[in-house]
N, C-alpha and C positions, 0 to 999 in steps of 0.2 A: 304407760305414760311416764315421761321423763320428769324427774323432780329437780329442776334446776335451782329452785330456791334453797332446798336442802344442800344441794351440791355446792353452791356458792358459799353457804354458811360454813360447811365443813372445810372448804378450802381456805376460807378466811381464818378459821381456827388453826388450820395447819400452818398458815403463815405466822401466826402468833407463836406457835411452838417453835418454829424455825428461828424467829427473832430471839427467843430465849436461848436457844442453842448458840446463836451467833454471839450473844453476850457472854457465853461461857467458853468461847473458843480459846481465849488466852488467860482465863481465870484459873484460880486454884480450886474451883468447885469440882467435886469428885466426878469421875467419868460416869458414875451411876446416875447422877442427876442429869448430866449432859445427855447420856444415852436415853433416858426417859423422854426428854424433849424431842430428840431425833425420832424415837419410836412413835411418839404421839403424832408428830408431823406427817410421817409416812402413812400411818394407819388412817388418819383423817383424810389425807389426799387420796388414798386408794378408795376409801368409802365415798368420797365426793365423786370420783370418776364413775363408780358403780351406780350411784344415784343419778348421775347425769345420763346414764344409759337406760334409765327407767327400771332398774333392777333393785331388788332388796339385797343389801350387803349382809354377809354373815355376821352374827353377833360374836365377834372374836377379836382378840388382840394379836392373833397369830399372823404376822406379816407374810409368811410363806403361803398360808391359806388364802389370804387376800390377793397376793400376786397370782396364784394359780387360778383363782376365780376370774380375774381379768384376762388371763391368758386363754381361758376357755372361750372368751368373747373375741378371740383373735387379736389380742393386744400383745405385741411382742415387747416385753419389759425385761429381757434377759440382762441388759446392762445395769439394772438396778438390783439384781438378785442379792448382791452382797449386803444390801440394806436389811434383808431378812434376818441377818445376824443380830439386829437390835431387838428382836422379839422378846428375849428374856428381860429386857429393861422395863417392860410394861408391868411386870408383876413379880416375877421370880426373884429378881435381884433386890427388890425393896425390903426383903427380909434378911439380907446379908449385911455385914459391916461394909460400909461404902469403900473402905480402903482395900477390900478383898475382891472387888468387882473388876473383871478384866477390861483393859482398854483394847477394844477389838479393832479400832481404826483411828487413823489420824483425824482429829476434830475438823480441821479445815477441809479435808477430802469428804468427810461425811456431810458437812454443810453444803459443799459444792454439789454433791449428788442429790441431796434433798431439794435444793433449789432447782436443779434441772428437772427433777420429777414434778415439782409443783408447777413449773412452767408448762410442762407437757400436759398436766391435768387441766390447767387453766385454758390451754388451747383446745383441749377436747370438750370442755364445758361450753366454750364459746361457739364451737362448731355444732353443738347439739341443738 
């Protein structure tokens, strides 16, 4: 059974994380904080999609694992693979000094890609 209520709630939360990232696009806030918001948006979007498919998502923050889970369901998400690089921002980098966290991607490009992913997930939920 598909869990569309949970899927919509997760996607709504992903949009909130994306809004936070957008606010940090031009700010002096560290990339670690920006990266955390991006990672959270992607994680919640992928889990929303999995829920919409009627499946249980893995209890993980690992974006690679979540992308692979969806790819096993015949979802081609290769264009978003680079977003997997935000996985360490979920936990690993919270213990580092923020100024030592690498800036792995242009903020504007990350925001564009996350928005594209969220749009794709919203479309998938509505088709469910």
